[in-house]
Residue, then its C-alpha position, 0 to 999 in steps of 0.5 A: m557902282s561896283a568896282a567891276t562896272r566902274p570905269d577906269p580912271l582917266p590917265d594924266p593928260s600929259s601921258v596922252v597928249w603933248r605940245d611943243r611950239d618948236r615941233v609939228s608947228g606947235a600942234l597938239c599931238f599924241t604923246g610919244t608921236r608926231v601924230m596930231v590929235q586933229t587928225l583923229l578928229d578929222y577921221l571921226e568927223g569924216g565918218d571913219p571909225l577909230s579902228e581905221f585911224l589906228i591902222d593908219f597911225p600905228t604909233v598911236e595906241r588905242w588907249q591914248a585915242e580913247a583917253f583923248l576923246a574922254l578927256a576932251a569930252r570932260g573938258e579936261l584938255a582946255h589948257f591945251g585949247v581942246 
């Protein structure tokens, strides 16, 4: 696979999501926001496109949402309970 077609490496999970037991009831959120990742999952499970979620939650950046989904699919967020 050439460098032009190789996917970008995924960022460190801590740049994508965070959890603080004393904030947002300990829910897993996108880093730098109080937007819970469960909200993204609810949108997608409800048939809404990622673009709709990003419009409704502008503090979440596209790269964060895409990285979260990729990290979760690879099982790299297991320590967060995802």
